[in-house]
C-alpha positions in Angstrom: -81.1 -137.7 -44.3 -83.1 -139.6 -41.9 -82.6 -143.1 -40.5 -86.3 -144.0 -41.1 -86.1 -144.3 -44.9 -82.7 -145.9 -44.4 -84.2 -148.7 -42.4 -87.3 -149.1 -44.8 -84.8 -149.4 -47.8 -83.6 -152.7 -46.2 -86.7 -154.3 -47.7 -84.8 -154.5 -50.9 -82.3 -157.0 -49.3 -83.4 -160.7 -50.0 -81.5 -162.1 -47.0 -83.2 -161.8 -43.5 -79.7 -161.7 -42.0 -78.7 -158.7 -44.2 -82.0 -156.9 -43.4 -81.7 -157.4 -39.7 -78.2 -156.3 -39.5 -78.7 -153.2 -41.7 -81.7 -152.2 -39.4 -79.7 -152.7 -36.2 -76.8 -150.5 -37.4 -78.6 -147.9 -39.2 -79.0 -145.6 -36.1 -75.3 -145.2 -35.7 -75.2 -143.1 -39.0 -75.6 -139.4 -38.2 -79.1 -138.3 -39.3 -79.9 -134.6 -40.2 -81.6 -134.2 -36.8 -78.2 -134.4 -35.0 -76.6 -131.8 -37.1 -78.1 -128.8 -35.1 -76.7 -130.4 -31.9 -73.2 -130.8 -33.4 -73.4 -127.3 -34.9 -74.1 -125.5 -31.5 -71.2 -127.3 -29.8 -68.8 -126.9 -32.6 -69.6 -123.1 -32.8 -69.0 -123.0 -29.0 -65.6 -124.7 -28.8 -64.3 -125.8 -32.2 -65.1 -123.2 -34.6 -61.5 -123.3 -36.2 -61.5 -127.1 -36.8 -65.4 -127.6 -37.3 -65.0 -129.5 -40.5 -62.7 -131.9 -38.8 -64.9 -132.5 -35.7 -68.0 -133.1 -37.8 -66.2 -135.5 -40.1 -64.8 -137.4 -37.1 -68.2 -137.8 -35.7 -69.5 -139.2 -39.0 -66.5 -141.5 -39.2 -66.9 -142.7 -35.7 -70.6 -143.7 -36.3 -69.6 -145.6 -39.5 -66.8 -147.5 -37.7 -69.0 -148.3 -34.7 -71.7 -149.6 -37.3 -69.1 -151.7 -39.1 -67.7 -153.3 -35.9 -71.3 -154.2 -34.7 -72.3 -155.5 -38.2 -69.3 -157.9 -37.9 -70.3 -158.7 -34.3 -73.9 -159.4 -35.0 -72.9 -161.6 -38.1 -70.7 -163.8 -35.8 -73.3 -164.0 -33.0 -77.0 -163.2 -33.4 -77.1 -164.2 -37.0 -74.4 -166.8 -37.0 -74.6 -169.5 -39.6 -76.7 -167.5 -42.1 -74.8 -166.9 -45.3 -75.9 -164.2 -47.7 -74.9 -162.8 -51.1 -75.7 -159.3 -52.6 -76.3 -158.8 -56.3 -78.1 -155.7 -57.4 -78.7 -154.4 -61.0 -77.9 -150.7 -61.1 -80.3 -148.5 -63.1 -79.0 -146.1 -65.8 -77.8 -142.8 -64.5 -79.2 -139.6 -65.8 -78.8 -135.9 -65.1 -81.5 -134.8 -62.8 -84.2 -132.4 -64.0 -84.8 -129.1 -62.2 -88.3 -130.2 -61.5 -87.2 -133.3 -59.6 -84.4 -131.4 -57.7 -86.9 -128.8 -56.4 -89.6 -131.3 -55.7 -87.1 -133.4 -53.5 -85.9 -130.3 -51.8 -89.4 -129.3 -51.0 -90.1 -132.8 -49.6 -87.2 -132.5 -47.4 -88.0 -129.1 -46.3 -91.7 -129.6 -45.7 -90.9 -132.7 -43.8 -88.7 -130.9 -41.4 -91.3 -128.0 -40.9 -94.1 -130.5 -40.2 -91.7 -132.3 -37.7 -90.7 -128.9 -36.1 -94.4 -127.9 -35.8 -95.7 -131.0 -34.3 -93.2 -133.4 -32.6 -90.5 -130.8 -31.8 -93.0 -128.2 -30.7 -94.9 -130.6 -28.5 -91.7 -132.1 -26.8 -90.3 -128.5 -26.0 -93.8 -127.4 -24.8 -94.1 -130.3 -22.5 -90.5 -129.6 -21.2 -91.4 -126.0 -20.7 -94.6 -127.0 -18.7 -92.5 -129.3 -16.5 -89.8 -126.6 -16.0 -92.2 -124.1 -14.5 -94.3 -126.5 -12.4 -95.0 -126.7 -9.5 -95.9 -123.0 -9.1 -94.1 -122.9 -5.7 -90.7 -123.6 -7.4 -88.6 -121.0 -9.2 -89.0 -121.5 -13.1 -86.3 -123.4 -14.7 -84.7 -124.4 -11.3 -83.8 -127.7 -9.9 -86.9 -127.5 -7.8 -89.3 -128.0 -10.7 -90.7 -131.3 -12.0 -88.2 -131.2 -14.9 -85.3 -130.3 -12.5 -86.3 -133.3 -10.3 -86.3 -135.6 -13.3 -83.0 -134.4 -14.4 -81.6 -134.7 -10.9 -82.6 -138.4 -10.9 -80.8 -139.0 -14.1 -77.6 -137.0 -13.2 -75.7 -140.0 -11.6 -75.9 -141.9 -14.9 -74.1 -139.3 -16.8 -71.6 -138.0 -14.3 -68.8 -140.5 -15.3 -69.1 -139.0 -18.8 -68.5 -135.5 -17.5 -71.9 -133.9 -18.0 -73.5 -134.5 -14.8 -76.0 -131.6 -14.5 -79.7 -131.9 -14.5 -80.0 -129.6 -17.6 -77.7 -131.8 -19.7 -79.3 -135.0 -18.6 -82.9 -133.7 -19.4 -81.9 -132.7 -22.8 -80.7 -136.1 -23.7 -84.0 -137.5 -22.4 -85.9 -135.0 -24.6 -84.0 -136.1 -27.6 -85.6 -139.6 -27.7 -88.8 -138.5 -29.2 -86.9 -136.2 -31.5 -83.1 -135.4 -31.7 -83.8 -131.7 -32.5 -85.5 -131.4 -29.1 -82.0 -131.6 -27.6 -81.1 -128.1 -28.7 -84.5 -126.7 -28.1 -84.5 -128.0 -24.6 -81.0 -126.8 -23.8 -82.0 -123.3 -25.2 -85.2 -123.2 -23.1 -83.4 -124.2 -19.8 -80.3 -121.9 -20.3 -82.6 -119.1 -21.5 -84.3 -119.3 -18.2 -80.9 -118.9 -16.4 -79.1 -116.6 -18.5 -81.9 -114.4 -20.2 -81.2 -111.5 -17.9 -77.5 -111.5 -18.8 -78.3 -111.4 -22.5 -76.5 -114.6 -23.3 -77.2 -116.7 -26.4 -77.2 -120.4 -26.5 -73.5 -120.8 -27.6 -72.5 -118.6 -24.8 -74.5 -120.5 -22.2 -73.0 -123.8 -23.6 -69.4 -122.2 -23.1 -70.5 -121.6 -19.4 -71.7 -125.2 -18.7 -69.3 -127.3 -20.8 -65.7 -127.6 -21.5 -64.2 -128.7 -24.9 -63.7 -132.2 -23.4 -67.2 -132.6 -22.0 -68.7 -131.1 -25.2 -66.9 -133.8 -27.2 -68.2 -136.6 -24.8 -71.7 -135.2 -25.2 -71.6 -135.1 -29.0 -70.5 -138.7 -29.1 -73.3 -139.6 -26.7 -75.8 -137.9 -29.1 -74.2 -139.7 -32.0 -74.6 -143.2 -30.6 -77.4 -143.3 -28.0 -81.1 -144.3 -28.3 -82.4 -143.3 -31.7 -85.6 -141.2 -31.9 -89.2 -142.7 -31.4 -89.8 -142.7 -35.2 -86.8 -144.9 -35.9 -87.8 -147.3 -33.1 -91.3 -147.4 -34.5 -90.4 -148.2 -37.9 -88.0 -150.9 -36.6 -91.0 -152.4 -34.8 -93.1 -152.3 -37.9 -90.5 -153.7 -40.1 -89.6 -156.6 -37.8 -93.2 -157.1 -36.6 -91.9 -157.3 -33.1 -91.6 -155.2 -30.0 -88.4 -157.1 -28.9 -86.2 -155.6 -31.5 -86.9 -151.9 -30.9 -86.7 -152.4 -27.1 -83.4 -154.2 -27.5 -82.1 -151.3 -29.8 -83.2 -148.5 -27.4 -81.2 -150.4 -24.7 -78.0 -151.4 -26.5 -77.6 -148.2 -28.3 -77.9 -146.3 -25.1 -75.3 -148.5 -23.5 -72.9 -148.1 -26.4 -73.4 -144.2 -26.3 -72.8 -144.0 -22.5 -69.7 -146.2 -22.7 -68.3 -144.2 -25.6 -68.9 -140.9 -23.8 -67.5 -142.3 -20.6 -64.3 -143.5 -22.6 -63.8 -140.1 -24.4 -64.1 -138.1 -21.0 -62.0 -140.4 -18.8 -59.2 -141.0 -21.4 -59.3 -137.2 -22.2 -58.9 -136.4 -18.4 -56.0 -138.8 -18.1 -54.2 -137.3 -21.2 -54.6 -133.8 -19.6 -57.4 -132.4 -21.7 -60.0 -130.3 -20.1 
């Protein structure tokens, strides 16, 4: 699913403490937009253990969310007690009409997002990747390459310190699906003549260890713009979405660095 309706559903909680904590930890749950990113890296390096890797990422997100919920409860919202009581509705076998309607709503929502936000982000990335005209397209000399070069030092400790990888994470903030689209666009410019597909390009630029660190970063770092927007709308404040953007990025970066550095010490490559 998507983190946006998950955050909006916090309205049903009577306690302000519960509502705020639920919204603050919600982005650590893997949304459907992150699945394509996981799938590409799993196909490249972990095809024999794909289910285990995917389950581990989901579990890590849940564990981090629970730990932060406890931390927020003891610090930011200390002293507020809350109790949760909810009357469950009667469960019925779903009708075919409702199943297909929900399926269409989910599918059409993704198609609209792919045709608007994701298309727009990738288009902007493409324009930046071919300008200025004096630079070789998709090279480090383009505007996009210069932006990525500026971001490289931030991610070097996590093992993925190339400008393409940095730019893709940056492009994922408007919409997480754009991470794959941006990597595909940049690597296509490099490997098109060799006939390589995205998975092959990933193998050329990552290792199993750095790909794991990259997926952990994607799991935990700054949520998409829509999630930040709905946080601002629900809290009626700019402070909380800004705080969320910053602390989630810091947690994602720290976790990715931890994975890479510990993996290196243990002899993984």
